[in-house]
C-alpha positions in Angstrom: -28.9 41.6 -28.9 -25.3 40.5 -28.1 -25.2 42.9 -25.1 -28.5 41.4 -23.7 -27.1 37.8 -24.2 -23.9 38.8 -22.4 -25.8 40.4 -19.5 -27.9 37.3 -19.1 -24.8 35.0 -19.1 -23.3 37.3 -16.4 -26.5 37.0 -14.4 -26.6 33.2 -14.7 -22.9 33.0 -13.6 -23.6 35.2 -10.6 -26.5 33.0 -9.5 -24.3 29.9 -10.0 -21.5 31.4 -7.9 -24.0 32.4 -5.2 -25.3 28.8 -5.1 -21.8 27.5 -5.0 -20.9 29.7 -2.1 -24.2 28.9 -0.3 -23.7 25.1 -0.6 -20.1 25.3 0.7 -20.6 27.9 3.5 -24.1 26.7 4.8 -24.0 26.5 8.6 -20.3 26.9 8.3 -19.6 27.2 12.0 -20.9 23.6 12.6 -18.4 22.0 10.2 -16.0 19.8 12.1 -12.5 18.6 11.3 -11.9 15.2 9.7 -9.0 12.7 10.3 -6.8 14.0 7.4 -7.3 17.6 8.5 -6.3 16.7 12.1 -3.3 14.8 10.8 -2.1 17.9 8.9 -2.9 20.3 11.8 -1.1 18.2 14.3 1.9 18.4 12.0 2.1 22.2 12.1 3.3 22.3 15.8 7.0 22.8 15.2 9.3 25.6 16.3 10.7 26.3 12.8 10.0 25.7 9.1 13.1 23.6 8.8 11.8 21.3 11.5 8.4 21.2 9.7 10.2 20.2 6.5 12.2 17.4 8.0 9.5 15.9 10.3 6.2 16.6 8.6 6.8 17.2 4.9 9.7 15.0 3.9 8.1 11.8 5.4 4.7 12.5 3.8 3.4 11.6 0.3 2.1 15.1 -0.5 4.0 18.1 -1.8 4.9 20.8 0.6 2.4 23.5 -0.5 -0.6 23.0 1.7 1.3 21.8 4.7 3.5 24.9 4.5 0.5 27.2 4.2 -1.2 25.5 7.2 2.0 26.0 9.2 1.8 29.7 8.9 -2.0 30.0 8.7 -2.6 28.1 12.0 -0.1 30.3 13.8 -2.5 33.2 13.0 -6.0 31.6 13.3 -5.3 28.6 15.6 -7.4 25.4 15.4 -10.6 27.2 14.5 -12.6 25.1 12.1 -14.1 28.1 10.3 -10.9 30.0 9.7 -8.7 26.9 8.9 -11.2 25.7 6.2 -12.3 29.1 4.8 -9.5 29.6 2.2 -10.2 26.2 0.8 -13.9 26.8 0.5 -13.3 30.1 -1.2 -11.0 28.4 -3.6 -13.9 26.0 -4.3 -16.2 28.9 -5.3 -13.4 30.5 -7.4 -12.9 27.1 -9.2 -16.5 27.3 -10.3 -15.8 30.7 -11.9 -12.6 29.4 -13.5 -14.3 26.5 -15.2 -16.8 28.9 -16.6 -14.0 31.1 -18.0 -12.2 28.1 -19.5 -15.5 26.7 -21.0 -16.4 30.0 -22.5 -12.9 30.5 -24.0 -12.7 26.9 -25.3 -16.2 26.6 -26.5 -18.9 29.1 -25.6 -20.6 30.7 -22.7 -23.4 28.1 -22.6 -20.8 25.3 -22.2 -19.1 27.3 -19.4 -22.4 27.8 -17.6 -23.4 24.1 -17.6 -19.9 23.0 -16.5 -19.9 25.7 -13.7 -23.4 24.6 -12.6 -22.3 21.0 -12.2 -19.2 21.9 -10.2 -21.2 24.3 -8.1 -23.6 21.6 -6.7 -21.6 18.4 -7.0 -21.0 16.6 -3.6 -17.6 15.7 -5.1 -16.5 19.4 -5.3 -18.4 20.5 -2.2 -16.8 17.9 0.0 -13.2 18.7 -1.1 -14.0 22.4 -0.8 -14.9 21.9 2.8 -11.7 20.0 3.5 -8.4 21.7 4.5 -6.3 19.4 2.3 -4.5 19.7 -1.0 -7.4 18.8 -3.3 -9.2 22.1 -3.7 -6.0 24.2 -4.0 -4.8 21.7 -6.6 -8.0 22.2 -8.6 -8.0 25.9 -8.2 -4.4 26.5 -9.2 -4.6 23.9 -11.9 -7.6 25.6 -13.5 -5.9 29.0 -13.1 -2.8 27.6 -14.9 -5.0 26.1 -17.7 -6.8 29.5 -18.2 -3.5 31.4 -18.6 -1.9 28.5 -20.6 -4.8 28.9 -23.0 -4.1 32.6 -23.4 -0.3 32.2 -24.0 -0.7 29.2 -26.4 -3.7 30.2 -28.5 -3.9 34.1 -28.4 -2.2 35.8 -31.3 -0.6 38.4 -29.0 -0.4 37.1 -25.4 0.5 39.7 -22.9 3.6 39.5 -20.6 1.2 39.4 -17.6 -0.4 36.3 -19.0 3.0 34.5 -18.9 3.7 35.8 -15.4 0.3 34.5 -14.1 0.8 31.2 -15.9 4.2 30.7 -14.2 2.9 31.6 -10.8 -0.2 29.3 -11.1 1.9 26.5 -12.5 4.4 26.6 -9.7 1.6 26.6 -7.1 0.0 23.7 -8.9 3.3 21.7 -8.8 3.7 22.3 -5.1 0.2 21.2 -4.1 -0.4 17.6 -5.3 1.4 15.0 -7.3 -1.6 14.5 -9.7 -2.1 18.2 -10.2 1.7 18.2 -11.1 1.1 15.3 -13.5 -1.7 17.2 -15.3 0.5 20.3 -15.5 3.2 18.3 -17.2 0.8 16.9 -19.7 -0.6 20.3 -20.3 2.9 21.7 -20.9 3.6 19.0 -23.5 0.3 19.7 -25.2 1.4 23.3 -25.7 4.2 22.1 -28.0 1.6 20.8 -30.4 0.2 24.2 -31.0 2.9 26.8 -30.3 4.7 28.0 -33.4 7.1 30.7 -34.5 8.2 33.4 -32.2 5.9 32.4 -29.4 7.8 29.1 -29.0 10.8 30.7 -27.4 8.7 32.6 -24.9 6.7 29.5 -24.1 10.0 27.6 -23.4 11.2 30.4 -21.2 8.0 30.2 -19.2 8.3 26.5 -18.7 12.0 26.8 -17.8 11.0 29.4 -15.2 8.4 27.0 -13.7 11.1 24.2 -13.6 13.7 26.5 -11.9 11.2 27.5 -9.3 10.4 23.8 -8.6 14.1 22.6 -8.6 14.8 23.4 -4.9 12.0 21.0 -4.0 13.3 18.0 -6.0 15.5 16.5 -3.2 12.4 16.4 -0.9 10.3 15.1 -3.8 12.7 12.1 -4.3 12.7 11.4 -0.6 9.0 11.4 -0.5 8.9 8.8 -3.3 11.0 6.4 -1.2 8.5 6.6 1.6 5.7 5.4 -0.7 2.1 6.6 -0.8 -1.4 5.4 -0.2 -1.0 2.0 -1.8 -0.6 0.3 1.6 -4.3 0.5 2.3 -6.0 0.9 -1.1 -7.2 -2.1 -3.0 -6.3 -2.8 -6.6 -9.1 -1.3 -8.8 -11.0 -3.0 -11.6 -12.8 -1.4 -14.5 -16.0 -1.0 -12.4 -14.2 1.8 -10.6 -15.0 4.2 -13.5 -18.7 3.3 -13.4 -18.7 3.9 -9.7 -16.9 7.3 -10.3 -19.6 8.4 -12.8 -22.3 7.2 -10.4 -20.7 9.2 -7.6 -20.4 12.3 -9.8 -24.2 12.2 -10.3 -24.9 11.4 -6.6 -25.9 7.8 -7.2 -29.2 9.4 -8.0 -31.7 8.4 -10.7 -33.3 11.8 -10.4 -30.1 13.7 -10.9 -28.8 11.2 -13.5 -32.0 11.4 -15.6 -32.0 15.2 -15.3 -28.3 15.4 -16.5 -29.1 12.9 -19.3 -32.1 14.9 -20.4 -30.1 18.1 -20.6 -27.3 16.5 -22.5 -29.7 14.8 -24.9 -31.6 18.0 -25.4 -28.4 19.9 -26.2 -27.4 17.2 -28.7 -30.7 17.2 -30.4 -30.9 21.0 -30.6 -27.4 21.4 -32.0 -27.6 18.3 -34.3 -28.4 20.5 -37.2 -25.3 22.6 -36.5 -22.1 21.3 -38.1 -19.8 20.2 -35.4 -16.2 20.8 -36.4 -13.3 18.8 -35.0 -12.7 21.1 -32.1 -9.1 21.0 -30.8 -10.2 21.9 -27.2 -12.7 19.0 -27.2 -9.9 16.6 -28.1 -7.6 18.2 -25.4 -10.3 17.9 -22.7 -10.9 14.2 -23.5 -7.3 13.3 -23.9 -6.3 14.9 -20.6 -8.9 13.0 -18.7 -8.3 9.7 -20.3 -4.5 10.0 -19.9 -4.6 10.8 -16.2 -7.2 8.1 -15.6 -5.2 5.5 -17.5 -1.9 6.4 -15.8 -3.5 6.1 -12.4 -5.3 2.9 -13.3 -2.3 1.1 -14.8 0.0 2.3 -12.0 -2.5 0.9 -9.5 -2.7 -2.5 -11.3 1.0 -3.0 -12.1 2.7 -1.1 -9.3 0.9 0.3 -6.2 -2.8 1.0 -5.8 -3.3 4.8 -5.9 -6.5 5.2 -7.8 -9.4 6.7 -5.8 -12.0 9.4 -6.5 -9.6 12.1 -5.2 -7.0 11.0 -7.8 -9.3 12.3 -10.6 -10.3 15.5 -8.9 -7.9 17.7 -10.8 -8.8 16.4 -14.2 -12.6 15.6 -14.0 -13.6 19.2 -14.9 -12.3 18.5 -18.4 -14.6 15.5 -18.7 -17.4 17.8 -17.7 -16.3 20.3 -20.3 -16.2 17.6 -22.9 -19.7 16.4 -22.1 -21.2 19.9 -22.5 -18.9 21.0 -25.4 -21.4 20.0 -28.1 -23.8 22.8 -27.5 -23.9 26.2 -29.1 -25.2 29.3 -27.4 -28.9 28.8 -26.6 -31.7 31.3 -26.2 -31.9 32.8 -22.7 -35.2 31.0 -21.8 -33.9 27.6 -22.8 -30.7 28.2 -20.9 -32.6 29.2 -17.8 -34.9 26.2 -18.0 -32.1 23.6 -18.6 -29.9 25.1 -15.9 -32.8 25.1 -13.5 -33.6 21.4 -14.2 -29.9 20.4 -13.7 -29.3 22.4 -10.6 -32.6 21.6 -8.8 -32.1 17.9 -9.4 -28.5 18.1 -8.2 -29.3 20.2 -5.1 -32.2 17.9 -4.2 -30.1 14.8 -4.5 -27.3 16.4 -2.5 -29.5 17.3 0.4 -32.0 14.5 0.5 -30.5 11.4 -1.1 -26.8 12.0 -0.3 -27.7 13.6 3.1 -24.5 15.7 2.7 -25.2 18.2 5.5 -26.2 15.5 8.0 -23.2 13.2 7.3 -20.6 15.9 6.7 -21.6 18.1 9.6 -21.9 15.2 12.1 -18.4 13.7 11.9 -17.2 11.0 14.3 -14.8 13.0 16.4 -17.1 15.8 17.5 -20.2 13.6 17.7 -18.4 11.0 19.9 -17.5 13.7 22.3 -21.0 15.1 22.3 -22.6 11.7 23.0 -20.0 10.9 25.7 -21.0 14.1 27.5 -24.7 13.2 27.1 -24.3 9.6 28.2 -22.1 10.3 31.2 -24.9 12.5 32.5 -27.2 9.5 32.2 -24.9 6.7 33.5 -22.3 8.6 35.5 -23.6 7.1 38.7 -22.6 3.6 37.5 -19.2 2.1 36.8 -18.5 3.2 33.3 -15.6 2.2 31.1 -14.7 4.3 28.1 -12.7 2.9 25.2 -11.5 4.8 22.1 -10.5 2.5 19.3 -8.6 4.9 17.1 -5.2 5.5 15.6 -5.0 8.8 17.3 -7.0 9.6 20.5 -5.9 13.2 20.4 -8.4 13.8 17.6 -11.3 12.7 19.8 -9.9 14.4 22.8 -9.7 17.7 20.9 -13.5 17.8 20.9 -13.9 16.2 24.4 -11.9 19.1 25.7 -13.7 21.6 23.5 -17.2 20.7 24.9 -15.8 20.5 28.4 -16.3 17.0 29.6 -13.7 15.2 31.8 -13.5 11.5 31.3 -11.0 8.7 32.0 -10.6 6.5 28.9 -8.3 3.9 27.3 -7.0 3.9 23.8 -6.6 0.6 21.9 -5.0 -0.2 18.6 -5.7 -3.5 16.8 -4.2 -6.4 18.8 -1.4 -4.1 20.1 -2.3 -3.5 23.7 -5.0 -6.0 24.6 -3.4 -6.8 27.9 -3.8 -3.1 29.0 -7.4 -3.3 27.9 -8.0 -6.4 30.1 -6.4 -4.7 33.0 -8.4 -1.5 32.5 -11.8 -3.3 32.3 -11.0 -5.2 35.5 -9.9 -2.1 37.3 -13.1 -0.2 36.2 -15.3 -3.2 37.1 -17.7 -1.6 34.6 -21.4 -2.1 34.4 -21.5 0.1 31.3 -19.1 0.3 28.4 -18.9 3.4 26.1 -17.0 2.2 23.0 -16.2 4.3 19.9 -14.2 3.4 16.8 -12.9 5.7 14.1 -11.0 5.3 10.9 -12.2 1.9 9.6 -11.0 0.0 12.6 -11.1 -3.8 12.9 -14.6 -4.7 14.1 -13.4 -7.8 15.9 -13.2 -5.7 19.1 -16.9 -4.9 18.7 -17.7 -8.6 18.9 -15.3 -9.0 21.8 -17.0 -6.2 23.8 -20.5 -7.6 23.0 -19.5 -10.9 24.6 -18.9 -9.1 27.9 -21.6 -6.4 27.6 -24.3 -8.2 25.7 -27.0 -5.5 25.9 -26.7 -2.7 23.3 -28.2 0.4 24.8 -27.2 2.8 22.0 -25.6 2.8 18.6 -24.8 5.9 16.6 -23.1 5.8 13.2 -21.1 8.6 11.5 -18.8 8.8 8.5 -15.9 6.4 9.2 -16.9 6.1 12.9 -19.3 4.6 15.3 -20.4 5.0 18.9 -21.9 2.4 21.3 -23.2 2.2 24.8 -23.2 -1.4 26.1 -24.4 -2.8 29.4 -24.1 -6.1 31.3 -27.6 -5.9 32.8 -31.0 -4.7 31.6 -31.4 -2.5 34.7 -29.0 0.0 33.1 -31.5 0.9 30.4 -34.0 3.7 30.8 -36.5 2.0 28.6 -36.7 -1.6 29.8 -39.0 -2.6 26.9 -36.7 -1.3 24.2 -35.8 -4.0 21.7 -32.1 -4.7 21.4 -30.3 -5.5 18.1 -28.8 -9.0 18.2 -26.4 -10.7 15.8 -27.8 -13.1 13.3 -26.3 -16.6 13.6 -25.6 -18.3 10.3 -23.9 -21.5 11.6 -22.4 -22.7 14.8 -21.0 -25.8 16.4 -20.8 -26.6 20.1 -22.2 -24.6 22.9 -25.0 -26.9 23.9 -23.2 -28.4 26.9 -19.9 -28.1 28.8 -18.4 -30.7 26.5 -15.9 -29.8 23.8 -17.3 -29.8 20.3 -13.8 -30.6 19.0 -10.5 -31.8 20.7 -7.1 -32.6 19.2 -3.5 -33.2 20.4 -2.2 -33.3 16.8 -1.6 -30.8 14.0 -5.0 -30.8 12.3 -7.9 -28.8 10.9 -11.0 -28.5 13.1 -14.5 -29.2 11.6 -15.5 -26.3 9.5 -18.5 -24.0 9.2 -19.3 -24.0 5.4 -21.6 -21.8 3.3 -22.0 -21.2 -0.4 -21.5 -17.5 -1.1 -24.8 -17.5 -3.0 -26.5 -18.5 0.2 -24.9 -15.8 2.4 -27.0 -12.8 1.2 -25.0 -10.1 2.9 -26.5 -6.7 3.2 -24.3 -3.7 2.2 -24.0 -2.7 5.9 -23.4 -6.2 7.3 -20.3 -7.4 9.1 -19.4 -11.1 8.9 -18.2 -12.3 12.3 -16.4 -15.5 13.3 -15.8 -16.5 16.9 -14.3 -19.5 18.7 -14.3 -20.3 22.4 -11.5 -22.7 23.4 -9.3 -24.3 26.0 -5.6 -24.4 24.9 -2.5 -26.0 26.4 0.6 -24.9 24.5 1.5 -22.1 22.2 -1.5 -20.1 21.2 0.2 -18.6 18.2 0.4 -22.0 16.6 -3.4 -22.3 16.4 -5.2 -20.0 13.9 -8.8 -19.1 13.4 -9.3 -19.0 9.6 -11.9 -17.5 7.3 -11.4 -18.6 3.7 -13.2 -18.5 0.3 -12.4 -20.9 -2.5 -13.8 -21.2 -6.1 -15.2 -24.4 -7.6 -11.6 -25.6 -8.4 -10.5 -25.0 -4.8 -8.4 -22.0 -5.8 -8.1 -19.5 -3.0 -10.1 -16.2 -3.4 -9.8 -14.9 0.1 -7.9 -16.0 3.3 -7.6 -14.4 6.7 -6.3 -15.9 9.9 -6.1 -14.7 13.5 -4.0 -16.3 16.2 -5.9 -17.8 19.1 -3.5 -15.9 21.3 -4.5 -12.5 19.9 -7.1 -11.9 22.6 -5.8 -14.1 25.3 -4.5 -13.2 28.8 -0.9 -14.1 29.5 -0.8 -17.4 31.3 -4.5 -18.1 30.5 -5.6 -21.3 28.8 -9.2 -20.3 28.2 -10.4 -17.6 25.8 -12.5 -16.5 22.9 -11.1 -15.1 19.6 -13.0 -13.0 17.1 -12.5 -12.3 13.4 -14.7 -9.7 11.6 -14.8 -8.5 8.0 -17.1 -5.9 6.4 -19.4 -7.1 3.6 -17.6 -5.0 1.1 -14.8 -7.5 1.1 -17.1 -10.2 -0.3 -19.4 -8.2 -2.7 -17.6 -9.4 -5.9 -17.2 -13.0 -4.9 -18.8 -15.5 -7.2 -22.0 -17.1 -5.9 -20.7 -20.6 -6.5 -17.6 -20.0 -4.3 -17.4 -21.7 -0.9 -16.8 -19.9 2.4 -15.2 -22.0 5.2 -14.4 -21.1 8.8 -12.2 -23.4 10.9 -9.2 -23.6 13.3 -5.8 -24.6 11.9 -3.7 -26.2 14.6 0.0 -26.4 13.6 1.5 -28.2 16.6 0.9 -31.1 18.9 -0.5 -29.1 21.9 -3.9 -29.8 23.2 -6.8 -27.8 21.9 -10.4 -28.1 22.9 -13.0 -26.0 21.0 -16.1 -25.3 23.1 -18.0 -23.3 20.5 -17.4 -21.8 17.0 -20.0 -19.4 15.5 -20.4 -17.6 12.2 -22.8 -14.7 12.4 -23.6 -11.3 10.9 -24.3 -7.9 12.5 -25.5 -4.8 10.9 -23.6 -1.5 11.0 -24.8 2.1 10.3 -25.3 3.1 6.6 -23.3 6.3 7.1 -19.9 4.7 7.7 -18.7 5.4 4.2 -21.7 7.5 3.1 -19.7 10.5 1.8 -18.2 8.4 -1.0 -20.5 5.3 -1.4 -24.1 4.9 -2.1 -26.2 5.1 1.1 -28.2 1.9 1.5 -30.5 2.2 4.5 -30.9 -0.7 6.8 -34.1 -2.8 6.6 
């Protein structure tokens, strides 16, 4: 009986591992690089490891482990997507096996199987398994360290080899990611609660060995702390973050969520007659997750924002183990049925609702290059300008070169080289503009380009990127009857004649466009756009286009300003300035709050406002689709 049960568990595990591998390696040759991967790969091109350490590792926020591995790995396999990513994906499959082993050791084989099945099909783990970054190695080595930590702490006679493997896994964990290191430290302290007698000395020796092997890196670690981390661009979290995290864990899917709830409830009901003892591993799993989450949250609120989904990647498996820890070993038929329900719902939501293989396999950089080649074949006989709005054009150019298309383009950064852009557009005398942005760029430039190329011929959206073809005349379009998406105007002043809607020679505030937030009704994919056309005599930086939100007591909830000179030719007195913000900025604003748009003139120069407009435009639902709920456009 026991042998048959053991064989069925082994068969279930093999099926789960096969599915885990299939979901991670499906159509693997089509998986492109993402921004963070490019960033790491470009930082491998040094002549020596010491140069890598000083120029790539020391200024970075991540420990040296993965960057060091990539330095040597790329020297062997080159910039091949398949070979660069493969070790990380294989670690992802191995992590599924490790969580089974830990679950079985801590609780029972049934708990291990359910935990492994969730890790196997979760978009959370699949995504990071397909990314050549520190997350999957941190999870893999962290789980490996926990497995051997369990043996040396709780086995009556741990083997010498168990200590050796623990030390090696722990050192690797420490060198991969700061939060995998934090979990390791909490894990090491937890051991002192349970280790007694003669094993305590050996346990201390193992921890000292880990510390000694990490000591050479401490000077670099302290230098990295002075550079800061991701807090410069992350927002401060609120408690809703954890609800969003749980929603993401279950694919923002009612189908998958209900299936998981049904399985958990069924397990609870079936085992309710079985006395549940105060299991020490259940307490450990829950405490580890809560501690890491609380530390990240409090640090984000009171110091620097660091909390994001990836922060919890190394500890979330213990939350999963806790959730499934209340079951005892089930009959084979029950186990097969419940695992099938859970995995079918998870895989269905992964493919159809989360659209993982469409979004993940059609990233911005490779798809932008593909569409440029396609559209240059259509419009190459016309004057075409190509603008990359990206922090690093080399990432796009990697795929432009790879697919073999030669184009002349200009790279812009927000408000940093607008003069070069103006000169480029004049030189090209373009009838068609191909414009692509990547990495959450300021969409004010999109509005700016629309003012010159008002016909939208094409719009493609990808994760954290978008691609547009715009034209000055309808004759450019192949299908002359095709309907074009236009912005929706909320409010405007002026523009009816050549007269100025507002004039002033004194420091003053212009008339404002005013809306109650409750009347705004922004869609999740909307962008709020503010524009002002003007004639200015004086210092353009002393006049600011402002978008503000205040509560009922006139307390400021949001304020953003942009100088009228930000998109103005040198020596010019006429211009239009644009200010754009994505709807996510405003989603938590109270409905009774008031939104105002106006120009704040701070000196006595002359300003004449021809037109000021507040409008919305709709972006593609895939822009943040790997992490957020995908809300299709109406």
